[in-house]
N, CA, C, O and CB atoms as a CASP TS submission, in Angstrom:
PFRMAT TS
TARGET T0000
AUTHOR 0000-0000-0000
METHOD Language model
MODEL 1
PARENT N/A
ATOM      1  N   MET     1      10.933 268.408-298.307  1.00  0.00           N
ATOM      2  CA  MET     1      11.962 267.391-298.232  1.00  0.00           C
ATOM      3  C   MET     1      12.122 266.887-296.797  1.00  0.00           C
ATOM      4  O   MET     1      12.258 265.684-296.572  1.00  0.00           O
ATOM      5  CB  MET     1      13.289 267.940-298.759  1.00  0.00           C
ATOM      6  N   ALA     2      12.106 267.791-295.840  1.00  0.00           N
ATOM      7  CA  ALA     2      12.255 267.397-294.445  1.00  0.00           C
ATOM      8  C   ALA     2      11.045 266.604-293.977  1.00  0.00           C
ATOM      9  O   ALA     2      11.178 265.696-293.156  1.00  0.00           O
ATOM     10  CB  ALA     2      12.457 268.627-293.560  1.00  0.00           C
ATOM     11  N   THR     3       9.858 266.942-294.496  1.00  0.00           N
ATOM     12  CA  THR     3       8.644 266.223-294.112  1.00  0.00           C
ATOM     13  C   THR     3       8.719 264.773-294.566  1.00  0.00           C
ATOM     14  O   THR     3       8.330 263.866-293.829  1.00  0.00           O
ATOM     15  CB  THR     3       7.399 266.903-294.708  1.00  0.00           C
ATOM     16  N   CYS     4       9.212 264.557-295.762  1.00  0.00           N
ATOM     17  CA  CYS     4       9.342 263.192-296.283  1.00  0.00           C
ATOM     18  C   CYS     4      10.349 262.403-295.451  1.00  0.00           C
ATOM     19  O   CYS     4      10.121 261.227-295.165  1.00  0.00           O
ATOM     20  CB  CYS     4       9.772 263.212-297.770  1.00  0.00           C
ATOM     21  N   THR     5      11.420 263.006-295.074  1.00  0.00           N
ATOM     22  CA  THR     5      12.431 262.333-294.274  1.00  0.00           C
ATOM     23  C   THR     5      11.870 261.939-292.912  1.00  0.00           C
ATOM     24  O   THR     5      12.114 260.832-292.433  1.00  0.00           O
ATOM     25  CB  THR     5      13.658 263.229-294.104  1.00  0.00           C
ATOM     26  N   ILE     6      11.129 262.834-292.296  1.00  0.00           N
ATOM     27  CA  ILE     6      10.536 262.550-290.987  1.00  0.00           C
ATOM     28  C   ILE     6       9.488 261.452-291.108  1.00  0.00           C
ATOM     29  O   ILE     6       9.450 260.538-290.284  1.00  0.00           O
ATOM     30  CB  ILE     6       9.908 263.822-290.384  1.00  0.00           C
ATOM     31  N   LEU     7       8.638 261.534-292.128  1.00  0.00           N
ATOM     32  CA  LEU     7       7.601 260.516-292.319  1.00  0.00           C
ATOM     33  C   LEU     7       8.212 259.156-292.631  1.00  0.00           C
ATOM     34  O   LEU     7       7.751 258.137-292.117  1.00  0.00           O
ATOM     35  CB  LEU     7       6.646 260.929-293.443  1.00  0.00           C
ATOM     36  N   CYS     8       9.229 259.131-293.455  1.00  0.00           N
ATOM     37  CA  CYS     8       9.889 257.861-293.779  1.00  0.00           C
ATOM     38  C   CYS     8      10.546 257.266-292.536  1.00  0.00           C
ATOM     39  O   CYS     8      10.481 256.057-292.315  1.00  0.00           O
ATOM     40  CB  CYS     8      10.941 258.063-294.893  1.00  0.00           C
ATOM     41  N   SER     9      11.173 258.109-291.733  1.00  0.00           N
ATOM     42  CA  SER     9      11.802 257.636-290.500  1.00  0.00           C
ATOM     43  C   SER     9      10.760 257.084-289.535  1.00  0.00           C
ATOM     44  O   SER     9      10.980 256.042-288.917  1.00  0.00           O
ATOM     45  CB  SER     9      12.592 258.768-289.833  1.00  0.00           C
ATOM     46  N   LEU    10       9.636 257.766-289.400  1.00  0.00           N
ATOM     47  CA  LEU    10       8.571 257.292-288.525  1.00  0.00           C
ATOM     48  C   LEU    10       7.986 255.970-289.026  1.00  0.00           C
ATOM     49  O   LEU    10       7.670 255.080-288.235  1.00  0.00           O
ATOM     50  CB  LEU    10       7.469 258.347-288.418  1.00  0.00           C
ATOM     51  N   PHE    11       7.848 255.855-290.328  1.00  0.00           N
ATOM     52  CA  PHE    11       7.332 254.611-290.901  1.00  0.00           C
ATOM     53  C   PHE    11       8.280 253.453-290.616  1.00  0.00           C
ATOM     54  O   PHE    11       7.836 252.379-290.208  1.00  0.00           O
ATOM     55  CB  PHE    11       7.120 254.760-292.418  1.00  0.00           C
ATOM     56  N   ILE    12       9.559 253.651-290.820  1.00  0.00           N
ATOM     57  CA  ILE    12      10.544 252.597-290.572  1.00  0.00           C
ATOM     58  C   ILE    12      10.584 252.242-289.093  1.00  0.00           C
ATOM     59  O   ILE    12      10.650 251.065-288.739  1.00  0.00           O
ATOM     60  CB  ILE    12      11.939 253.034-291.052  1.00  0.00           C
ATOM     61  N   LEU    13      10.546 253.232-288.243  1.00  0.00           N
ATOM     62  CA  LEU    13      10.542 252.992-286.803  1.00  0.00           C
ATOM     63  C   LEU    13       9.276 252.235-286.380  1.00  0.00           C
ATOM     64  O   LEU    13       9.354 251.295-285.589  1.00  0.00           O
ATOM     65  CB  LEU    13      10.647 254.327-286.037  1.00  0.00           C
ATOM     66  N   SER    14       8.130 252.632-286.894  1.00  0.00           N
ATOM     67  CA  SER    14       6.869 251.951-286.583  1.00  0.00           C
ATOM     68  C   SER    14       6.909 250.498-287.052  1.00  0.00           C
ATOM     69  O   SER    14       6.482 249.594-286.333  1.00  0.00           O
ATOM     70  CB  SER    14       5.679 252.688-287.237  1.00  0.00           C
ATOM     71  N   PHE    15       7.418 250.285-288.242  1.00  0.00           N
ATOM     72  CA  PHE    15       7.524 248.932-288.789  1.00  0.00           C
ATOM     73  C   PHE    15       8.432 248.071-287.918  1.00  0.00           C
ATOM     74  O   PHE    15       8.111 246.914-287.644  1.00  0.00           O
ATOM     75  CB  PHE    15       8.054 248.972-290.233  1.00  0.00           C
ATOM     76  N   ALA    16       9.556 248.620-287.484  1.00  0.00           N
ATOM     77  CA  ALA    16      10.482 247.874-286.636  1.00  0.00           C
ATOM     78  C   ALA    16       9.846 247.532-285.286  1.00  0.00           C
ATOM     79  O   ALA    16      10.032 246.429-284.772  1.00  0.00           O
ATOM     80  CB  ALA    16      11.769 248.679-286.423  1.00  0.00           C
ATOM     81  N   ILE    17       9.109 248.463-284.724  1.00  0.00           N
ATOM     82  CA  ILE    17       8.446 248.209-283.440  1.00  0.00           C
ATOM     83  C   ILE    17       7.382 247.123-283.583  1.00  0.00           C
ATOM     84  O   ILE    17       7.273 246.245-282.728  1.00  0.00           O
ATOM     85  CB  ILE    17       7.812 249.504-282.895  1.00  0.00           C
ATOM     86  N   ILE    18       6.610 247.180-284.642  1.00  0.00           N
ATOM     87  CA  ILE    18       5.568 246.173-284.882  1.00  0.00           C
ATOM     88  C   ILE    18       6.195 244.797-285.086  1.00  0.00           C
ATOM     89  O   ILE    18       5.712 243.814-284.522  1.00  0.00           O
ATOM     90  CB  ILE    18       4.710 246.557-286.111  1.00  0.00           C
ATOM     91  N   MET    19       7.251 244.710-285.874  1.00  0.00           N
ATOM     92  CA  MET    19       7.901 243.419-286.116  1.00  0.00           C
ATOM     93  C   MET    19       8.518 242.858-284.825  1.00  0.00           C
ATOM     94  O   MET    19       8.473 241.651-284.590  1.00  0.00           O
ATOM     95  CB  MET    19       8.987 243.565-287.205  1.00  0.00           C
ATOM     96  N   THR    20       9.085 243.723-284.001  1.00  0.00           N
ATOM     97  CA  THR    20       9.640 243.284-282.723  1.00  0.00           C
ATOM     98  C   THR    20       8.535 242.751-281.826  1.00  0.00           C
ATOM     99  O   THR    20       8.710 241.720-281.176  1.00  0.00           O
ATOM    100  CB  THR    20      10.385 244.436-282.028  1.00  0.00           C
ATOM    101  N   PHE    21       7.405 243.435-281.783  1.00  0.00           N
ATOM    102  CA  PHE    21       6.271 242.990-280.978  1.00  0.00           C
ATOM    103  C   PHE    21       5.773 241.625-281.454  1.00  0.00           C
ATOM    104  O   PHE    21       5.527 240.737-280.637  1.00  0.00           O
ATOM    105  CB  PHE    21       5.132 244.023-281.038  1.00  0.00           C
ATOM    106  N   ILE    22       5.626 241.453-282.752  1.00  0.00           N
ATOM    107  CA  ILE    22       5.115 240.191-283.302  1.00  0.00           C
ATOM    108  C   ILE    22       6.067 239.044-282.992  1.00  0.00           C
ATOM    109  O   ILE    22       5.628 237.978-282.560  1.00  0.00           O
ATOM    110  CB  ILE    22       4.906 240.308-284.822  1.00  0.00           C
ATOM    111  N   THR    23       7.358 239.246-283.206  1.00  0.00           N
ATOM    112  CA  THR    23       8.292 238.145-282.984  1.00  0.00           C
ATOM    113  C   THR    23       8.426 237.795-281.508  1.00  0.00           C
ATOM    114  O   THR    23       8.614 236.625-281.175  1.00  0.00           O
ATOM    115  CB  THR    23       9.652 238.495-283.550  1.00  0.00           C
ATOM    116  N   THR    24       8.334 238.770-280.623  1.00  0.00           N
ATOM    117  CA  THR    24       8.445 238.445-279.199  1.00  0.00           C
ATOM    118  C   THR    24       7.160 237.823-278.668  1.00  0.00           C
ATOM    119  O   THR    24       7.222 237.023-277.736  1.00  0.00           O
ATOM    120  CB  THR    24       8.786 239.697-278.394  1.00  0.00           C
ATOM    121  N   GLN    25       6.018 238.154-279.216  1.00  0.00           N
ATOM    122  CA  GLN    25       4.757 237.590-278.746  1.00  0.00           C
ATOM    123  C   GLN    25       4.594 236.138-279.168  1.00  0.00           C
ATOM    124  O   GLN    25       4.134 235.322-278.369  1.00  0.00           O
ATOM    125  CB  GLN    25       3.594 238.409-279.264  1.00  0.00           C
ATOM    126  N   TYR    26       4.955 235.792-280.396  1.00  0.00           N
ATOM    127  CA  TYR    26       4.674 234.467-280.922  1.00  0.00           C
ATOM    128  C   TYR    26       5.869 233.528-280.869  1.00  0.00           C
ATOM    129  O   TYR    26       5.743 232.362-281.243  1.00  0.00           O
ATOM    130  CB  TYR    26       4.197 234.580-282.326  1.00  0.00           C
ATOM    131  N   GLU    27       7.014 233.999-280.419  1.00  0.00           N
ATOM    132  CA  GLU    27       8.191 233.138-280.315  1.00  0.00           C
ATOM    133  C   GLU    27       7.988 232.042-279.278  1.00  0.00           C
ATOM    134  O   GLU    27       8.554 230.959-279.430  1.00  0.00           O
ATOM    135  CB  GLU    27       9.424 233.966-279.962  1.00  0.00           C
ATOM    136  N   ALA    28       7.218 232.275-278.253  1.00  0.00           N
ATOM    137  CA  ALA    28       7.026 231.302-277.183  1.00  0.00           C
ATOM    138  C   ALA    28       6.221 230.091-277.628  1.00  0.00           C
ATOM    139  O   ALA    28       6.220 229.083-276.922  1.00  0.00           O
ATOM    140  CB  ALA    28       6.344 231.956-276.015  1.00  0.00           C
ATOM    141  N   PHE    29       5.544 230.143-278.751  1.00  0.00           N
ATOM    142  CA  PHE    29       4.698 229.049-279.191  1.00  0.00           C
ATOM    143  C   PHE    29       5.435 228.010-280.018  1.00  0.00           C
ATOM    144  O   PHE    29       4.799 227.129-280.597  1.00  0.00           O
ATOM    145  CB  PHE    29       3.558 229.586-279.976  1.00  0.00           C
ATOM    146  N   ILE    30       6.765 228.088-280.091  1.00  0.00           N
ATOM    147  CA  ILE    30       7.519 227.106-280.865  1.00  0.00           C
ATOM    148  C   ILE    30       7.415 225.727-280.220  1.00  0.00           C
ATOM    149  O   ILE    30       7.133 224.745-280.907  1.00  0.00           O
ATOM    150  CB  ILE    30       8.995 227.529-280.987  1.00  0.00           C
ATOM    151  N   GLY    31       7.636 225.644-278.926  1.00  0.00           N
ATOM    152  CA  GLY    31       7.520 224.373-278.222  1.00  0.00           C
ATOM    153  C   GLY    31       6.135 224.227-277.626  1.00  0.00           C
ATOM    154  O   GLY    31       5.492 225.225-277.298  1.00  0.00           O
ATOM    155  N   SER    32       5.672 223.006-277.484  1.00  0.00           N
ATOM    156  CA  SER    32       4.370 222.797-276.862  1.00  0.00           C
ATOM    157  C   SER    32       4.510 222.932-275.348  1.00  0.00           C
ATOM    158  O   SER    32       5.624 222.837-274.832  1.00  0.00           O
ATOM    159  CB  SER    32       3.788 221.406-277.243  1.00  0.00           C
ATOM    160  N   PRO    33       3.422 223.147-274.627  1.00  0.00           N
ATOM    161  CA  PRO    33       3.506 223.333-273.174  1.00  0.00           C
ATOM    162  C   PRO    33       4.071 222.127-272.431  1.00  0.00           C
ATOM    163  O   PRO    33       4.682 222.282-271.374  1.00  0.00           O
ATOM    164  CB  PRO    33       2.145 223.648-272.631  1.00  0.00           C
ATOM    165  N   ASP    34       3.872 220.924-272.975  1.00  0.00           N
ATOM    166  CA  ASP    34       4.370 219.733-272.296  1.00  0.00           C
ATOM    167  C   ASP    34       5.763 219.318-272.773  1.00  0.00           C
ATOM    168  O   ASP    34       6.266 218.268-272.373  1.00  0.00           O
ATOM    169  CB  ASP    34       3.405 218.592-272.499  1.00  0.00           C
ATOM    170  N   ALA    35       6.384 220.129-273.618  1.00  0.00           N
ATOM    171  CA  ALA    35       7.722 219.809-274.120  1.00  0.00           C
ATOM    172  C   ALA    35       8.753 219.994-273.018  1.00  0.00           C
ATOM    173  O   ALA    35       8.644 220.900-272.192  1.00  0.00           O
ATOM    174  CB  ALA    35       8.076 220.688-275.339  1.00  0.00           C
ATOM    175  N   LYS    36       9.737 219.139-273.017  1.00  0.00           N
ATOM    176  CA  LYS    36      10.803 219.197-272.022  1.00  0.00           C
ATOM    177  C   LYS    36      12.085 219.655-272.697  1.00  0.00           C
ATOM    178  O   LYS    36      12.431 219.192-273.784  1.00  0.00           O
ATOM    179  CB  LYS    36      11.005 217.819-271.334  1.00  0.00           C
ATOM    180  N   GLU    37      12.783 220.571-272.037  1.00  0.00           N
ATOM    181  CA  GLU    37      14.060 221.040-272.564  1.00  0.00           C
ATOM    182  C   GLU    37      15.167 220.097-272.112  1.00  0.00           C
ATOM    183  O   GLU    37      15.083 219.496-271.041  1.00  0.00           O
ATOM    184  CB  GLU    37      14.353 222.492-272.104  1.00  0.00           C
ATOM    185  N   CYS    38      16.206 219.971-272.935  1.00  0.00           N
ATOM    186  CA  CYS    38      17.342 219.121-272.605  1.00  0.00           C
ATOM    187  C   CYS    38      18.604 219.767-273.142  1.00  0.00           C
ATOM    188  O   CYS    38      18.547 220.775-273.846  1.00  0.00           O
ATOM    189  CB  CYS    38      17.163 217.691-273.180  1.00  0.00           C
ATOM    190  N   GLY    39      19.728 219.190-272.811  1.00  0.00           N
ATOM    191  CA  GLY    39      20.993 219.712-273.315  1.00  0.00           C
ATOM    192  C   GLY    39      21.929 220.068-272.181  1.00  0.00           C
ATOM    193  O   GLY    39      21.819 219.530-271.080  1.00  0.00           O
ATOM    194  N   VAL    40      22.856 220.983-272.456  1.00  0.00           N
ATOM    195  CA  VAL    40      23.842 221.399-271.468  1.00  0.00           C
ATOM    196  C   VAL    40      23.136 222.107-270.314  1.00  0.00           C
ATOM    197  O   VAL    40      22.311 222.994-270.538  1.00  0.00           O
ATOM    198  CB  VAL    40      24.913 222.322-272.110  1.00  0.00           C
ATOM    199  N   ASP    41      23.456 221.720-269.089  1.00  0.00           N
ATOM    200  CA  ASP    41      22.868 222.280-267.868  1.00  0.00           C
ATOM    201  C   ASP    41      21.361 222.064-267.778  1.00  0.00           C
ATOM    202  O   ASP    41      20.671 222.812-267.084  1.00  0.00           O
ATOM    203  CB  ASP    41      23.166 223.756-267.789  1.00  0.00           C
ATOM    204  N   ARG    42      20.854 221.074-268.455  1.00  0.00           N
ATOM    205  CA  ARG    42      19.434 220.702-268.389  1.00  0.00           C
ATOM    206  C   ARG    42      19.345 219.213-268.088  1.00  0.00           C
ATOM    207  O   ARG    42      20.296 218.479-268.357  1.00  0.00           O
ATOM    208  CB  ARG    42      18.682 221.052-269.726  1.00  0.00           C
ATOM    209  N   PRO    43      18.234 218.752-267.539  1.00  0.00           N
ATOM    210  CA  PRO    43      18.112 217.314-267.260  1.00  0.00           C
ATOM    211  C   PRO    43      18.045 216.509-268.557  1.00  0.00           C
ATOM    212  O   PRO    43      17.603 217.024-269.585  1.00  0.00           O
ATOM    213  CB  PRO    43      16.860 217.035-266.402  1.00  0.00           C
ATOM    214  N   PRO    44      18.486 215.243-268.514  1.00  0.00           N
ATOM    215  CA  PRO    44      18.416 214.408-269.724  1.00  0.00           C
ATOM    216  C   PRO    44      16.975 214.002-270.033  1.00  0.00           C
ATOM    217  O   PRO    44      16.082 214.122-269.195  1.00  0.00           O
ATOM    218  CB  PRO    44      19.292 213.151-269.559  1.00  0.00           C
ATOM    219  N   CYS    45      16.781 213.528-271.232  1.00  0.00           N
ATOM    220  CA  CYS    45      15.448 213.082-271.658  1.00  0.00           C
ATOM    221  C   CYS    45      15.123 211.726-271.052  1.00  0.00           C
ATOM    222  O   CYS    45      16.017 210.972-270.667  1.00  0.00           O
ATOM    223  CB  CYS    45      15.360 213.011-273.196  1.00  0.00           C
ATOM    224  N   LYS    46      13.825 211.425-270.974  1.00  0.00           N
ATOM    225  CA  LYS    46      13.361 210.132-270.469  1.00  0.00           C
ATOM    226  C   LYS    46      13.678 209.043-271.488  1.00  0.00           C
ATOM    227  O   LYS    46      14.131 209.323-272.598  1.00  0.00           O
ATOM    228  CB  LYS    46      11.837 210.169-270.165  1.00  0.00           C
ATOM    229  N   GLY    47      13.430 207.788-271.089  1.00  0.00           N
ATOM    230  CA  GLY    47      13.637 206.663-272.004  1.00  0.00           C
ATOM    231  C   GLY    47      12.721 206.757-273.208  1.00  0.00           C
ATOM    232  O   GLY    47      11.556 207.131-273.067  1.00  0.00           O
ATOM    233  N   GLY    48      13.216 206.427-274.380  1.00  0.00           N
ATOM    234  CA  GLY    48      12.423 206.487-275.602  1.00  0.00           C
ATOM    235  C   GLY    48      12.413 207.856-276.248  1.00  0.00           C
ATOM    236  O   GLY    48      11.773 208.049-277.282  1.00  0.00           O
ATOM    237  N   GLU    49      13.114 208.807-275.653  1.00  0.00           N
ATOM    238  CA  GLU    49      13.196 210.151-276.223  1.00  0.00           C
ATOM    239  C   GLU    49      14.656 210.507-276.445  1.00  0.00           C
ATOM    240  O   GLU    49      15.549 209.988-275.774  1.00  0.00           O
ATOM    241  CB  GLU    49      12.510 211.196-275.299  1.00  0.00           C
ATOM    242  N   SER    50      14.879 211.399-277.397  1.00  0.00           N
ATOM    243  CA  SER    50      16.233 211.880-277.639  1.00  0.00           C
ATOM    244  C   SER    50      16.219 213.402-277.662  1.00  0.00           C
ATOM    245  O   SER    50      15.183 214.024-277.898  1.00  0.00           O
ATOM    246  CB  SER    50      16.801 211.310-278.969  1.00  0.00           C
ATOM    247  N   CYS    51      17.378 213.989-277.416  1.00  0.00           N
ATOM    248  CA  CYS    51      17.504 215.445-277.378  1.00  0.00           C
ATOM    249  C   CYS    51      17.764 215.956-278.798  1.00  0.00           C
ATOM    250  O   CYS    51      18.737 215.556-279.437  1.00  0.00           O
ATOM    251  CB  CYS    51      18.650 215.887-276.405  1.00  0.00           C
ATOM    252  N   LEU    52      16.902 216.826-279.278  1.00  0.00           N
ATOM    253  CA  LEU    52      17.036 217.376-280.624  1.00  0.00           C
ATOM    254  C   LEU    52      16.851 218.877-280.553  1.00  0.00           C
ATOM    255  O   LEU    52      15.757 219.356-280.255  1.00  0.00           O
ATOM    256  CB  LEU    52      16.012 216.738-281.602  1.00  0.00           C
ATOM    257  N   ASN    53      17.915 219.629-280.825  1.00  0.00           N
ATOM    258  CA  ASN    53      17.889 221.091-280.800  1.00  0.00           C
ATOM    259  C   ASN    53      17.380 221.644-279.467  1.00  0.00           C
ATOM    260  O   ASN    53      16.673 222.651-279.436  1.00  0.00           O
ATOM    261  CB  ASN    53      17.022 221.610-281.932  1.00  0.00           C
ATOM    262  N   GLY    54      17.746 220.974-278.364  1.00  0.00           N
ATOM    263  CA  GLY    54      17.381 221.463-277.042  1.00  0.00           C
ATOM    264  C   GLY    54      16.024 221.019-276.545  1.00  0.00           C
ATOM    265  O   GLY    54      15.590 221.458-275.480  1.00  0.00           O
ATOM    266  N   TRP    55      15.335 220.153-277.289  1.00  0.00           N
ATOM    267  CA  TRP    55      14.012 219.675-276.882  1.00  0.00           C
ATOM    268  C   TRP    55      13.997 218.158-276.909  1.00  0.00           C
ATOM    269  O   TRP    55      14.603 217.540-277.784  1.00  0.00           O
ATOM    270  CB  TRP    55      12.903 220.248-277.802  1.00  0.00           C
ATOM    271  N   CYS    56      13.301 217.556-275.946  1.00  0.00           N
ATOM    272  CA  CYS    56      13.139 216.105-275.925  1.00  0.00           C
ATOM    273  C   CYS    56      12.051 215.725-276.927  1.00  0.00           C
ATOM    274  O   CYS    56      10.922 216.209-276.853  1.00  0.00           O
ATOM    275  CB  CYS    56      12.782 215.595-274.488  1.00  0.00           C
ATOM    276  N   VAL    57      12.411 214.852-277.860  1.00  0.00           N
ATOM    277  CA  VAL    57      11.444 214.400-278.861  1.00  0.00           C
ATOM    278  C   VAL    57      11.396 212.878-278.839  1.00  0.00           C
ATOM    279  O   VAL    57      12.379 212.219-278.499  1.00  0.00           O
ATOM    280  CB  VAL    57      11.812 214.927-280.287  1.00  0.00           C
ATOM    281  N   SER    58      10.264 212.338-279.200  1.00  0.00           N
ATOM    282  CA  SER    58      10.074 210.895-279.215  1.00  0.00           C
ATOM    283  C   SER    58      10.855 210.289-280.373  1.00  0.00           C
ATOM    284  O   SER    58      10.941 210.870-281.454  1.00  0.00           O
ATOM    285  CB  SER    58       8.577 210.538-279.322  1.00  0.00           C
ATOM    286  N   SER    59      11.422 209.109-280.128  1.00  0.00           N
ATOM    287  CA  SER    59      12.155 208.404-281.182  1.00  0.00           C
ATOM    288  C   SER    59      11.204 207.625-282.087  1.00  0.00           C
ATOM    289  O   SER    59      11.601 207.172-283.160  1.00  0.00           O
ATOM    290  CB  SER    59      13.191 207.454-280.567  1.00  0.00           C
ATOM    291  N   ASN    60       9.946 207.468-281.658  1.00  0.00           N
ATOM    292  CA  ASN    60       8.958 206.738-282.454  1.00  0.00           C
ATOM    293  C   ASN    60       8.403 207.651-283.542  1.00  0.00           C
ATOM    294  O   ASN    60       8.130 208.824-283.287  1.00  0.00           O
ATOM    295  CB  ASN    60       7.810 206.198-281.557  1.00  0.00           C
ATOM    296  N   PRO    61       8.235 207.121-284.750  1.00  0.00           N
ATOM    297  CA  PRO    61       7.647 207.957-285.802  1.00  0.00           C
ATOM    298  C   PRO    61       6.178 208.259-285.490  1.00  0.00           C
ATOM    299  O   PRO    61       5.517 207.458-284.830  1.00  0.00           O
ATOM    300  CB  PRO    61       7.771 207.262-287.179  1.00  0.00           C
ATOM    301  N   PRO    62       5.664 209.381-285.946  1.00  0.00           N
ATOM    302  CA  PRO    62       4.257 209.696-285.687  1.00  0.00           C
ATOM    303  C   PRO    62       3.336 208.722-286.415  1.00  0.00           C
ATOM    304  O   PRO    62       3.656 208.241-287.502  1.00  0.00           O
ATOM    305  CB  PRO    62       3.941 211.139-286.114  1.00  0.00           C
ATOM    306  N   HIS    63       2.197 208.441-285.804  1.00  0.00           N
ATOM    307  CA  HIS    63       1.226 207.519-286.390  1.00  0.00           C
ATOM    308  C   HIS    63       0.195 208.309-287.184  1.00  0.00           C
ATOM    309  O   HIS    63      -0.441 209.221-286.656  1.00  0.00           O
ATOM    310  CB  HIS    63       0.535 206.664-285.293  1.00  0.00           C
ATOM    311  N   VAL    64       0.038 207.959-288.435  1.00  0.00           N
ATOM    312  CA  VAL    64      -0.941 208.607-289.300  1.00  0.00           C
ATOM    313  C   VAL    64      -2.071 207.615-289.546  1.00  0.00           C
ATOM    314  O   VAL    64      -1.811 206.478-289.940  1.00  0.00           O
ATOM    315  CB  VAL    64      -0.294 209.082-290.652  1.00  0.00           C
ATOM    316  N   PRO    65      -3.322 208.020-289.322  1.00  0.00           N
ATOM    317  CA  PRO    65      -4.432 207.088-289.560  1.00  0.00           C
ATOM    318  C   PRO    65      -4.546 206.726-291.040  1.00  0.00           C
ATOM    319  O   PRO    65      -4.154 207.489-291.923  1.00  0.00           O
ATOM    320  CB  PRO    65      -5.755 207.694-289.068  1.00  0.00           C
ATOM    321  N   VAL    66      -5.092 205.545-291.274  1.00  0.00           N
ATOM    322  CA  VAL    66      -5.215 205.068-292.656  1.00  0.00           C
ATOM    323  C   VAL    66      -6.132 205.982-293.458  1.00  0.00           C
ATOM    324  O   VAL    66      -5.797 206.361-294.580  1.00  0.00           O
ATOM    325  CB  VAL    66      -5.749 203.622-292.687  1.00  0.00           C
ATOM    326  N   SER    67      -7.279 206.339-292.899  1.00  0.00           N
ATOM    327  CA  SER    67      -8.208 207.199-293.598  1.00  0.00           C
ATOM    328  C   SER    67      -8.489 208.437-292.736  1.00  0.00           C
ATOM    329  O   SER    67      -8.978 208.325-291.612  1.00  0.00           O
ATOM    330  CB  SER    67      -9.521 206.437-293.933  1.00  0.00           C
ATOM    331  N   THR    68      -8.178 209.600-293.272  1.00  0.00           N
ATOM    332  CA  THR    68      -8.419 210.836-292.538  1.00  0.00           C
ATOM    333  C   THR    68      -9.761 211.463-292.893  1.00  0.00           C
ATOM    334  O   THR    68     -10.187 212.420-292.247  1.00  0.00           O
ATOM    335  CB  THR    68      -7.308 211.822-292.808  1.00  0.00           C
ATOM    336  N   GLY    69     -10.423 210.939-293.900  1.00  0.00           N
ATOM    337  CA  GLY    69     -11.690 211.508-294.332  1.00  0.00           C
ATOM    338  C   GLY    69     -11.507 212.652-295.319  1.00  0.00           C
ATOM    339  O   GLY    69     -12.490 213.197-295.820  1.00  0.00           O
ATOM    340  N   LEU    70     -10.263 213.023-295.605  1.00  0.00           N
ATOM    341  CA  LEU    70     -10.009 214.091-296.560  1.00  0.00           C
ATOM    342  C   LEU    70      -9.778 213.496-297.942  1.00  0.00           C
ATOM    343  O   LEU    70      -9.214 212.407-298.056  1.00  0.00           O
ATOM    344  CB  LEU    70      -8.798 214.943-296.124  1.00  0.00           C
ATOM    345  N   PRO    71     -10.201 214.185-298.985  1.00  0.00           N
ATOM    346  CA  PRO    71      -9.961 213.663-300.326  1.00  0.00           C
ATOM    347  C   PRO    71      -8.472 213.705-300.663  1.00  0.00           C
ATOM    348  O   PRO    71      -7.768 214.659-300.334  1.00  0.00           O
ATOM    349  CB  PRO    71     -10.765 214.460-301.363  1.00  0.00           C
ATOM    350  N   VAL    72      -8.021 212.657-301.319  1.00  0.00           N
ATOM    351  CA  VAL    72      -6.617 212.565-301.723  1.00  0.00           C
ATOM    352  C   VAL    72      -6.569 212.420-303.226  1.00  0.00           C
ATOM    353  O   VAL    72      -7.214 211.538-303.793  1.00  0.00           O
ATOM    354  CB  VAL    72      -5.893 211.374-301.023  1.00  0.00           C
ATOM    355  N   TYR    73      -5.809 213.280-303.871  1.00  0.00           N
ATOM    356  CA  TYR    73      -5.667 213.245-305.313  1.00  0.00           C
ATOM    357  C   TYR    73      -4.222 212.892-305.671  1.00  0.00           C
ATOM    358  O   TYR    73      -3.289 213.411-305.058  1.00  0.00           O
ATOM    359  CB  TYR    73      -6.080 214.600-305.940  1.00  0.00           C
ATOM    360  N   PRO    74      -4.033 212.017-306.653  1.00  0.00           N
ATOM    361  CA  PRO    74      -2.671 211.632-307.030  1.00  0.00           C
ATOM    362  C   PRO    74      -1.920 212.752-307.710  1.00  0.00           C
ATOM    363  O   PRO    74      -0.761 212.579-308.086  1.00  0.00           O
ATOM    364  CB  PRO    74      -2.702 210.433-307.935  1.00  0.00           C
TER
END
């Protein structure tokens, strides 16, 4: 009984450590390297950009090419 308790505790601890490592390693990739932060105590965005959730984003909609070369099914 004690062996199961120790093994279960080690498994839970190992899982928590792995999940913490994964979230801290890949959290930095949310914004792109050229993204600018904005908001309270940060500089304002340039012209043509607006502040959205602390990041400067373009007000222009993204341009999608007419033909991407990928098959499209209705």
